[in-house]
C-alpha positions, 0 to 999 in steps of 0.5 A: 269639304263641308257636308255636315249638317245642322244637328241637335246635342243635349244641353247636358253634353259638352262638346271638345273634339271632332274626329273625322275618319272612314267615312264619319264623323264624330265628336267627342264630348262629356255629360256629367264627367262621362264620355259620350260621342255624337255620330254625326255623319255616318257614310254606309260602306260596302263590307261584304255580299248580301247574305243569310243570317247564318252566314253572317254569324259565321262571317263575324266568327271567322273575322274574330278568328282571324284577328286573334290570330294576327295579334297573338299569332293562336287561333282563339278555338278550332273546330268550327260545327253549326249548332242546335241553335241554340247554339250557333255553333260548337267550336273547339276550345283547348281540349273540349267542344263549347257552344257559342253565340255571335251577336251585334251591338248596333244602334238599331234606329240609326240602321232603320233610319238608313233603310228608310231613306233608300226607301226615300232615295227610290221614290226620288228616283221614281219622281222624273224631275230634271236634277241636271243643275246638281250634277256631280254634287253631293247632296246631304239631308237630313230630318226634324232638328238633324236626328230626324228619321226619314218618312215612311214609306206611306208619307209621300209629301215630304219626299214629292217637297224635296224632290221639288227643291231638289229640281229647281235648286241652283248652286254657286260651284265658285262660291262652293269652292271657295268656301272649301278653300277657305274651311281647310285653311281657317276652319269652319266660319260662325256663318256661312255666306248668302249664296251657300247652298243650304236648305231648309224643307217647308216647316222646318221638317228638315233640309239638305246641304249641297257640296262637290261630289268627291270621287268616291260616293256612298251610293253608286247606283244613285249616282250612276242614275241621277248625276248626283248623290245623296246621303242621309245625316242623322245625329244621335249621343252614344254615352257608356250607359246606353252600350252596356244597356245593349250589351246586357240586353244581348247577354240576357237574350243568350244567357242559356244552357245550351251556350257557354260563350258570347262574342258581340261584334261592333262595327260589323255588317248587316245582312244586306252587306253593310257596315255602319263606321260610326257604331265603331266608337261604341267600343271605346265606352263598353266598360270591361271593369263592371261585372256582367251577371249571366246564369249559364254564360261563361265567357263574353267577348266584345270584339271590334270588326275594324280593328280586330281589337277584343275585350273580355267582360267579367261574367259572374253567376247570381248571388243566391237569395239569402 
């Protein structure tokens, strides 16, 4: 099923491969001979129920414990008690207790975009128009050049314009199915035939593409009320420096005398229970070869939520000034 919208790629990035799995589409590429990933579609998945930050941190370390147990047959640590914040927890490691903190390596702007999109969908529902011509379809919406942010709560004009466009949209379902069949046999065409449902907002502020809805839906509440599903499509370029800058920021934030061990989860859920499969690619770009500097932390572990893989970063204390 075709559902990828246009997106911008920096001139220095050379796209090589595409990976579509687990609700996400990721382009692989190179920039200055270094690997990059471009997340162009990332359908959120419900990983757990909404929960407090405290419970979410506990969930992250228990997932880490389970994954290590499954891979090695041994628990990485035993007794877990709540810490004094800092640390988040105190755990029994070997024959003594250590302070342990848990945090998440994420793409904050992308998660913010999805929260704004939720508000955007609420306004579409409240608009009260008739969208019956799109029943049983998936509408993938993008903003800006494919990497823009949804409108904020106070920006009603764009919402009303999109609602009007959706209510007036008619689609040729026979053509859509034929194009989908051709893509499955021969790949994507250079241009799509006239009449294929790809639409631009006024002033090129974004657009949307319509395709037939699969049996599973990313937004069942919206589907149940509207008869169609609507997802956000926004592209983001992810490379090693971006990932490591976020890792180093978190290390600096948690580098306190009370904390001995920091576990950083990639691809884990947020407090609303949503996970973002596209964030998974950040694990591939973590550099475990480079030393990270910390005054107090003795150990930094990066954990991949989806697969249970882990990597240990080399932690070194700052060298005294000469």
